[in-house]
C-alpha positions in Angstrom: -45.0 -2.6 28.0 -44.3 0.3 25.6 -42.3 2.0 28.3 -40.3 -1.2 28.8 -39.4 -1.5 25.1 -38.6 2.2 25.0 -36.2 1.9 27.9 -34.6 -1.2 26.4 -34.1 0.7 23.1 -32.6 3.7 24.9 -30.3 1.4 26.8 -29.1 -0.3 23.6 -28.6 3.1 21.9 -26.5 4.3 24.9 -24.4 1.1 24.9 -23.8 1.4 21.1 -23.0 5.1 21.4 -20.6 4.4 24.3 -18.9 1.6 22.4 -18.5 3.9 19.4 -17.0 6.7 21.5 -14.7 4.2 23.2 -13.6 2.8 19.8 -12.9 6.3 18.5 -10.4 6.9 21.3 -9.1 3.3 21.8 -8.7 2.1 18.2 -6.0 4.6 17.1 -3.8 3.8 20.0 -4.4 0.1 19.7 -3.5 -0.3 16.0 -0.4 -2.5 16.7 -2.6 -4.9 18.7 -5.4 -4.9 16.1 -3.0 -5.5 13.2 -1.3 -8.3 15.2 -4.7 -10.0 15.7 -5.6 -9.6 12.0 -2.1 -10.9 10.9 -2.4 -13.9 13.3 -5.8 -14.7 11.8 -4.5 -14.7 8.2 -1.4 -16.7 9.2 -3.5 -19.4 10.9 -4.0 -21.5 7.7 -0.2 -21.6 7.2 0.2 -22.8 10.8 -2.4 -25.5 10.3 -0.7 -26.6 7.0 2.6 -27.1 8.8 0.9 -29.0 11.6 -0.8 -31.4 9.2 2.1 -31.7 6.7 5.0 -32.3 9.1 3.1 -33.5 12.2 4.3 -30.5 14.2 2.9 -29.3 17.5 1.2 -26.0 17.4 3.9 -24.3 19.4 6.6 -25.4 17.0 4.6 -24.5 13.9 3.8 -21.1 15.4 7.5 -20.5 16.3 8.6 -21.4 12.8 6.1 -19.2 11.0 6.8 -16.4 13.5 10.6 -16.5 12.9 10.0 -16.4 9.1 7.6 -13.4 9.6 10.1 -11.6 11.8 12.8 -12.2 9.2 10.7 -10.8 6.3 9.5 -7.8 8.3 13.1 -7.0 9.4 14.3 -7.1 5.8 11.5 -4.8 4.7 12.1 -2.4 7.6 15.8 -2.3 6.9 15.5 -1.6 3.2 12.7 0.9 3.6 14.1 2.9 6.6 17.9 2.7 6.3 18.2 2.7 2.6 15.3 4.7 1.1 15.0 7.3 3.9 18.7 7.9 3.9 18.4 8.8 0.2 15.4 11.1 1.0 17.5 13.0 3.6 20.4 13.3 1.2 18.0 14.6 -1.5 16.4 17.0 0.9 19.8 18.5 1.8 20.7 18.8 -1.9 17.3 20.1 -3.0 18.4 23.7 -3.5 21.1 22.5 -5.9 18.7 20.4 -7.8 16.2 23.2 -7.9 18.9 25.4 -9.4 19.7 22.9 -12.1 16.0 22.5 -12.8 15.6 26.3 -13.0 18.5 26.5 -15.5 16.9 23.7 -17.6 13.5 25.4 -17.6 15.1 28.8 -18.4 16.8 27.2 -21.4 13.5 25.8 -22.4 11.9 29.2 -22.0 14.6 30.6 -24.4 13.6 27.9 -26.9 9.9 28.8 -26.5 10.7 32.4 -27.1 12.7 31.5 -30.2 9.9 29.2 -31.5 7.1 31.7 -30.8 8.8 34.8 -32.1 6.5 34.8 -35.1 3.5 34.5 -32.9 1.4 37.6 -31.8 3.0 39.4 -28.9 0.1 38.6 -26.6 0.3 34.8 -27.3 4.1 34.8 -26.9 3.9 36.7 -23.6 1.2 34.4 -22.3 3.2 31.3 -23.1 6.3 32.7 -21.3 4.2 33.7 -18.3 2.6 30.3 -18.1 6.1 28.6 -18.3 7.5 30.8 -15.5 4.5 30.2 -13.3 4.9 26.5 -13.8 8.6 26.7 -12.9 7.8 28.6 -9.7 5.1 26.1 -8.6 7.5 23.2 -9.3 10.2 24.8 -7.2 7.8 25.6 -4.3 6.3 22.1 -4.3 9.7 20.4 -4.5 11.2 22.5 -1.7 8.1 22.0 0.4 8.1 18.2 0.0 11.8 17.7 0.5 12.1 20.3 3.3 14.9 19.1 5.6 13.1 20.1 8.8 10.0 18.0 7.7 12.1 15.0 6.9 14.0 15.4 10.2 10.6 15.6 12.1 9.5 12.4 10.4 12.7 10.6 11.6 12.1 11.9 15.1 9.0 9.7 15.1 11.0 6.6 14.4 11.5 5.7 18.1 7.7 5.6 18.6 7.3 3.6 15.4 9.9 1.2 16.6 8.0 0.7 19.9 4.8 0.1 18.0 6.6 -2.4 15.8 8.0 -4.2 18.9 4.5 -4.3 20.5 3.1 -5.7 17.2 5.7 -8.5 17.0 5.1 -9.6 20.7 1.3 -9.4 20.3 1.6 -11.3 17.0 3.3 -14.3 18.6 0.8 -14.4 21.5 -2.2 -14.1 19.2 -0.8 -16.9 16.9 -0.3 -19.1 20.0 -3.7 -18.5 21.5 -5.9 -18.0 18.4 -7.9 -21.3 18.8 -8.7 -20.4 22.4 -9.8 -16.9 21.4 -12.0 -18.3 18.7 -13.7 -20.7 21.2 -14.3 -17.9 23.7 -15.7 -15.6 20.9 -18.1 -18.3 19.5 -19.4 -19.1 23.0 -21.2 -15.7 23.0 -22.7 -16.2 19.6 -25.8 -18.2 18.5 -25.0 -21.2 16.3 -26.6 -19.6 13.3 -24.7 -16.4 13.8 -21.4 -18.3 14.4 -21.9 -20.2 11.2 -22.5 -17.0 9.1 -19.4 -15.3 10.7 -17.3 -18.4 9.9 -18.4 -18.3 6.2 -17.7 -14.6 5.9 -14.2 -14.9 7.6 -13.3 -17.9 5.4 -14.4 -15.9 2.3 -12.2 -12.9 3.3 -9.3 -15.2 4.2 -9.4 -17.0 0.8 -9.6 -13.6 -0.9 -6.6 -12.3 1.1 -4.5 -15.3 0.2 -5.6 -14.9 -3.4 -4.6 -11.3 -3.4 -1.2 -12.1 -1.9 -0.6 -14.8 -4.6 -1.6 -12.4 -7.4 0.5 -9.6 -6.0 3.5 -11.9 -5.6 3.1 -13.2 -9.2 2.8 -9.6 -10.6 5.9 -8.7 -8.6 7.9 -11.5 -10.2 6.8 -10.2 -13.6 7.9 -6.7 -12.6 11.2 -8.0 -11.4 11.9 -9.9 -14.7 11.0 -6.8 -16.8 13.0 -4.6 -14.6 16.1 -6.8 -14.9 15.9 -6.9 -18.7 15.3 -3.1 -18.8 18.2 -2.2 -16.5 20.6 -4.6 -18.3 19.9 -2.5 -21.4 20.0 0.9 -19.6 22.7 0.5 -16.8 24.2 -3.0 -16.7 26.5 -2.1 -13.8 23.7 -1.6 -11.3 21.1 -3.9 -13.0 21.1 -6.8 -10.5 21.4 -4.8 -7.4 18.7 -2.2 -8.4 16.4 -5.0 -9.6 16.5 -6.7 -6.2 15.8 -3.4 -4.4 13.0 -2.5 -6.8 11.5 -6.0 -6.5 11.6 -5.9 -2.7 10.0 -2.4 -2.8 7.4 -3.4 -5.4 6.4 -6.5 -3.4 5.2 -4.2 -0.5 1.6 -3.1 -1.3 1.2 0.6 -2.1 4.9 1.3 -2.8 5.8 0.1 -6.3 8.8 0.4 -8.6 8.1 4.0 -9.6 9.3 5.1 -6.1 12.8 4.1 -7.1 12.8 4.7 -10.9 11.2 8.2 -10.9 13.8 9.8 -8.5 16.6 7.9 -10.3 15.5 9.2 -13.6 15.0 12.7 -12.2 18.6 12.6 -10.9 20.0 11.7 -14.3 17.8 14.4 -15.9 19.2 17.1 -13.5 22.8 15.8 -14.1 22.3 16.2 -17.9 22.1 12.5 -18.7 18.9 13.0 -20.7 19.2 9.7 -22.6 19.4 7.5 -19.4 16.7 9.6 -17.7 14.3 9.1 -20.6 15.0 5.3 -20.6 14.4 5.1 -16.9 11.1 7.0 -17.2 10.0 4.8 -20.1 10.9 1.7 -18.0 8.8 3.1 -15.1 5.9 3.7 -17.4 6.1 0.2 -18.8 6.2 -1.3 -15.3 3.2 0.9 -14.3 1.2 -0.2 -17.4 2.0 -3.9 -16.7 0.8 -3.6 -13.1 -2.4 -1.8 -14.0 -3.2 -4.2 -16.9 -2.1 -7.5 -15.5 -2.9 -7.0 -11.8 -6.8 -6.6 -12.1 -6.9 -9.8 -14.2 -4.7 -11.9 -11.9 -6.3 -10.5 -8.7 -9.8 -11.2 -10.1 -8.9 -14.8 -10.9 -7.4 -15.4 -7.4 -9.8 -13.6 -5.2 -13.0 -14.9 -6.9 -14.1 -11.8 -8.8 -14.2 -11.3 -12.6 -11.8 -8.7 -14.1 -14.4 -6.0 -14.6 -15.7 -5.8 -11.0 -12.2 -5.9 -9.7 -11.1 -3.1 -12.0 -14.1 -1.0 -11.1 -13.7 -1.6 -7.4 -10.0 -0.7 -7.5 -10.6 2.5 -9.5 -13.4 3.7 -7.2 -11.4 2.7 -4.1 -8.5 4.7 -5.5 -10.6 7.8 -6.2 -12.3 7.7 -2.7 -9.5 6.5 -0.4 -6.3 7.0 -2.4 -3.8 4.1 -2.8 -5.3 2.2 0.2 -8.5 2.0 -1.8 -6.7 -0.1 -4.4 -6.7 -2.9 -1.8 -9.9 -2.0 0.1 -12.1 -1.8 -3.0 -12.1 -5.5 -4.0 -12.5 -6.6 -0.4 -15.5 -4.4 0.0 -17.1 -6.2 -2.9 -16.1 -9.6 -1.5 -17.5 -8.7 1.9 -20.8 -7.6 0.4 -21.0 -10.9 -1.6 -20.3 -12.9 1.6 -23.0 -11.1 3.5 -25.4 -11.7 0.6 -24.5 -15.4 0.5 -25.1 -15.9 4.2 -28.4 -14.0 4.1 -27.3 -11.1 6.3 -28.1 -8.8 3.3 -31.0 -9.8 1.2 -31.1 -8.3 -2.3 -34.1 -9.6 -4.2 -36.0 -6.9 -6.1 -37.0 -6.1 -9.7 -37.5 -2.7 -11.3 
């Protein structure tokens, strides 16, 4: 009997190990399909809403939501690829010129430092000048490395494969949306009733949290758009409306944010000698960043079912561990843990 259990355990371990190895190789190349499935799952409530509200058939509701999704994704891709990346290529070509202007500016600053520190001891004055020059050199190297033309060109050479992945994603999204109820039925067939019930509770909790996050993010983006419009009307009225729309569309995409537009714009004016405009743009970028960091945790906490403090802590820890993706992942990890606890999958009942 012990041998039988040992063999059974070994068999399970081999199966689990095989699945993990397969997942390691299959998941990276299957990301468009995985993302399509996840997207279809989170779009399902909208499909069901249209079916109930306007008495649509599933095919018509799916087709309508799909067309709207394609439209939104197309706009985002157009703006992010054709507009932003074009400016990055242009900036990469002109990087040496900007570096020269930046060097002149820093040399002028160094002259001022020398003048202001002429009464200092020679060792202190020399140390300050050396630190300034080292900083200038590091800035130049970092700037040239980041905006290297060959690197940007190499990135754009990957666009055809990205386009193919996007095409696969869009086709798979439509098929997943169409057949999602059948896929759910097939999946639940292989689960015990109690297990299926727990999974439904967890998925519904995550789904509610996702929609709450989207609502909170959209609301914050509208606040950002309003503040941006007011700020740009005061700074550069000529481009206020156009740039506000671009900044709002960029800000509405998670992980990007308005600073991607305002920081390079301010840097451009700084290099061109328009210090006043540059400072105003940097101040506007800082204000928008503060608004997002202060308002977002509160709104997100209210909409996803967490209080502000756990949301803020989870976002900060997520940012430290996983970078900008952690800002989104952090709160969902907490929600997932709470859902597991509510369903009894994880039992936490102890006292110290």
